[in-house]
N, C-alpha and C positions, 0 to 999 in steps of 0.2 A: 335215396329212394323214396323215404315216405314222406321226405319235408318238398320233393318235386312233382309229386301226385296233381296237388293245385294248380299247377302249370298248365295242364289239360283242361283246366276250365278257364283261362283267365280273360275270356270274353265275355261272360256270363253278367259282367254288370250293366250292360245296355239296358236301353227300355225295351219291352214288350210293347207293339202297338200293332198290328196287323193279325190278320188270321196266320199269315205261313210264320210270323213269327213264334204266336202263340202255338201253333203246333210244334215249332224247333223247341220252344220251352218244355213243354213236354218231353220232346228228346233229351232235356239237358236232365230234368227232372229222372230221367231212365239212368244216363249216366252216373249223375249224382247218386242214384241210388245203390247203382254198382260198386261204387266207388266208398259208401260208406261200408256196405257189405264186405268190402276188402279190408278195412281198417277193422270192423267188428271181428270178421273170421281171422285177422290176425290176431286179436286178441283171444278167440278159441284155442287155434292152434296155439297160443303161449302157454296156456293152461293146461292145455292137452299135451304138451310136451314135458311141461313138470311130470304129471302124472307118468309118461313113458320114460322118464329120465330114472325116475324112484322107482317105479315098479317091473321096468324091465332090463333098462339101460344102466342102473343106479347097482353095479357090480363092476367089481374090479378086472375080472376079466374081459367087461365090454367098455372100457375108459376109452379105446382108441378109435370105438364106433360111435361116442358121445362125442366126440371131438372134434369130428369129420361134419356132423350135422350142422355146425354154423358156416363151414366150408361150403357144404350143398348151397346155401342158399346162397353164398356171394356168388358163387359161379350162376344159378339160374339168373341173377339182377343183371351180371355180365353180358348174360345170354341175350335177354331181353330190352335191356336198354338203347341198343343200332336201332330199334325197331320204333322206339317214341317218335312220332312228329313233333318237329319243332314248335313252339307256341304262334299262333297266329298273329299277334301282336309283336312279337321278335320279328317275323320276317317282314311283316308290314314298314315297320315304324322303323327299325336297325337296318334292314336290307332295304328297304323300298320297293319291293317286289309284291306287285296286288295278285298277279298270276296263282304264285305260290302261296300268297297268304288263302285265295278262296280255294287253293286243292287242301290246304290244311282245314280250313272250314268246312270242308264238304267229308274230310277223312274225320273229323271228329264226331260231324254232327249229320253226314247223310249229306244226300243231293240237296242242290239251293244254288243260289246267286249270293245272298248273304249279302247287298246293298247295303240296309242299315247299319249292320257290322264293321262294314268296311266304312264306310261314312265317318261313321263313331272314332275307329281307329284314325281317319284321317284327320280329324279336328283334333285328336290328342298330338298327332303327329306334328301339327301346324304349332299346337303352343309348346313343346318341345323344343321347333325349331332343329339349328345344327348340333344341338348339344349333343356329349356322348354320355357311355352311363358314367352315372356318378359313385366314386368310392365311399367308403362306412362314414368315413371323416365329414365328407362331402353334404353325405347325407343327417349326420348330428349337428352340423354347421346349419344348414338350411332355416332358418326362422319362418319360413311359412310351411315347414313341414314337423314342426316340435310336437304338436297333439296330435299326429299319427304316429309318429317314434313312441310319443308317452303312450298312447292307448294301448300299442302292442305290447310296450314296456311292462305296462299294468297287467293286460290279461295275460301274455305269456308267463309273466312272471306269479302273478295267481293262482295261474293251474297247476306250476311247478309246485307251490304251498299251499296245494289246495287238500290237502291229506290223500290224494290220488297214491302216495306210496304206500298207501296198507295191500297194494298190491304184492308188493315186494314180501312186506311183514306179514301176509296175511295168515299164515299158519301159527305164527304166536299170537296173534290177534285172535282166532278163533281158537287157539287153544285156553287162552287165557278165558273167554267168556262162556268155557266150559262145552265146547264141542270136541266129541272122541277121535284120537287121536286117527283111527281107520277110517272116520268118516268126512273128515278134512278135505280128501282129496278130491271129492265129489261135490262139497262144497266150493272150490275152485272153480272146477269143470262146467259148474252151474252158472259161475259169475261171467263165465266165456260166452256161454252159450245165450245169455241175457245180453252183451254188448251187442253178439249179431243180430237180436232183433229188434234191441234200440236203434240201430245205424239203421235198419231198412225202415222204421217207423220215421227218425229224423228226414230220411232222404225222401220221403214221400210229404212232410208237411214243410218243410224249411222255405218252399218258396212262397208258401200262403200264407206261412206266421211272419215270417221274415228274421233275419239275421240275429238283427238288436235283441229281440226277443225273446228267442231260444237262449241269446246267451245269459242276458239279465234272469230269466223264469230259471234257467240252469244253476247258474250259481247261488242263487236265493234257497232253492232245494238243498244244494250241499249244504249252504250255510245252516238250513233247519235241521237236516239232518246228521251233520256232526253235532250240534248241541244233541239231540236226542240219544246219540249212542255214549256220548257221554254219561249222562242218567242212567242208560241201560246199563252200562258197566260199573255203575257205584252200584246199581241195585241186584246184581245181577245173582246175589246169594240169597236173596230174600225169595225167589221163586224159581221153579225148572223151566217157566214159557220162556223167563226173559233174555237168557241166551239167545233162543232161538230167534227173539225180535230184534236182538243187535244185528244177527244173520240177514234178517229180511231187510232193516236200514242201510245195511250195507251192499246190498242188491239195489234198494234203491238210489244208493248213492252213485253208483252206477249207470243205472239208469240216467239220472238226472247230469250226469258228467257224460254221457254216448251222447247225449239226446240235444245239448248247449255246448256248453263251451268247446269239446273236442270237436266235435262235427263243425262248425262254426269260424273258430282261430285259423286253422291251414287258410282258410278261403280268404281271408279279411285280407291280407299281402297284396293280393290281386289286385282287391278292390278300393283299396285308399292310397296307393303311390303309384305314379306314373311311371311309365316303359323305363325312363332312365333312371330312376331310382329303384326300381323295383329288385335288380340283382343284388344291389347293397344291401336293401331291407333283407332279403332272406339270409344273406350272410350273417348280418347282426342279430335277428331272430335265431338263427341257428346258433350261433356263439352263445347268447343268453339261455338256448334252450339246455346247451350240454355245460355251461356252467351251473344251473340249477340242479342237471341229476348229476352233477360232481358233488354240491352242495349237501344237499339232500343224503348221498351214501354218508357223508360224515356225518351229518347233522342228527337225519332223522333216528338212527337207534339212541343217541343219546337222550333226543327228547322223550322219546318212551322209557327210557330207563330213568330220567331224572321227574317228568313229569306226568308220566302210566297216563291214566285216561284221559288228564287235564288237558293233554297236546291237542285232543281233539276240540276244543276251544279254541286254540290258538289258529288252527285252521278251519273252524268257522266261521272267525274274525276275518280272516283273510279272503273267506269269499263273499264276506257282507261287503268286504271295501269293494270287492270286483263287481258286483250285483249292482251297487252305487254308482260306482263310477259308470257302469254300460248305460244304465237306467237314465243318469242324467248328463253325460257328456257323450256318449258314442252314437254318431248319428246312423240313421237307418240306410243299408245301402241295396235294398230291395228296388228293382224298377228303376235305377237310377243312373245314368254315366257316371266315368270314373271323374269328369271334368265337374258334373254337379257334386259328387261325393267329396271332391277338393275343397268347393267353394263352401260348403257345410263345414268342414273342417275350420276354413278362417273364418266362418263367424260366430266360431266359439267364443265367448268370455269366458272368463275367469270364474265370474258369480253367476253365470247362468248354463244353459243350453244351447244346443246350436239350430236351433229351429228361427224360422223368419223373424217372428216375434219373440226378442231373446227377453228371458223372464230371470229376473235377478233374485239369488237364492240368498242376499244380504236382508237383514231385518233392521229397521232403524229405533232407536226408543225415541 
């Protein structure tokens, strides 16, 4: 369900030109803010659930109630999924139904004729022609999409190995830095609350700042914070203040993560892949995401045991690689149509950026 949430905003890559469209953009921002609130509040609920599990349901006589909680959320998802509207691009490009597309846009964005959005989708439909949805193998074989696939592979892979798994092992980390056992639960609750606040803030600024800027700054901030956490873990015995400094750095890490990669990455699939390749892209990224979760579940505990605080240096390097890739390679998608974004990727050179005046990064002796 979470992987499909960005589909509700798959027309947001179009240009904003008229006053009506600018007003519509404000409506999109409002919808986007609520989407980020959902993501952030989900993190808060997860942390709060851990608190409930340990403090209230973490007893032998309550184990059956504890097992029913995941089933409850599955039932909620099954109940609300039928009420989700189909994506407007899918209705127009795949089914060729302009009226239903307009109704879907009105359902998502409110009253309006949405002429510009429909014209943009018709232009994309003309490029696609009679092609049907592509498979994952077609996605990987298409040489015109290599940069798009590589971008999603690098971004999602770096997110997985950025150190975000400290949420799973936060209890041990907080215990190692010297936080009292009875206070750790409140620290994790605070992390969840900070996710809600940064989600709202990210929703307010994403359209004005741009996705690319938010992402490379987020990765860059995460890289710097991971390096600082390594230092504070080494110096924790020299002062009683340093352990609390580590906690503050972990809070900042989640702020940069929620305000950058976590908020921007899900919507990128809709903005860099045309309709015929989009389902395959979602399948491919979903596979990579769960593969990353599985690998981290096996690898992360051994990393912590073997490298201890030096493992954060590894995470810092991963975040730095992602920041450099986004800064030099990934084009900005704000205010551009999907076809314009595809052309930006076509202009990418191995030694330069994707701007019109390609700047070579090679040096000559």
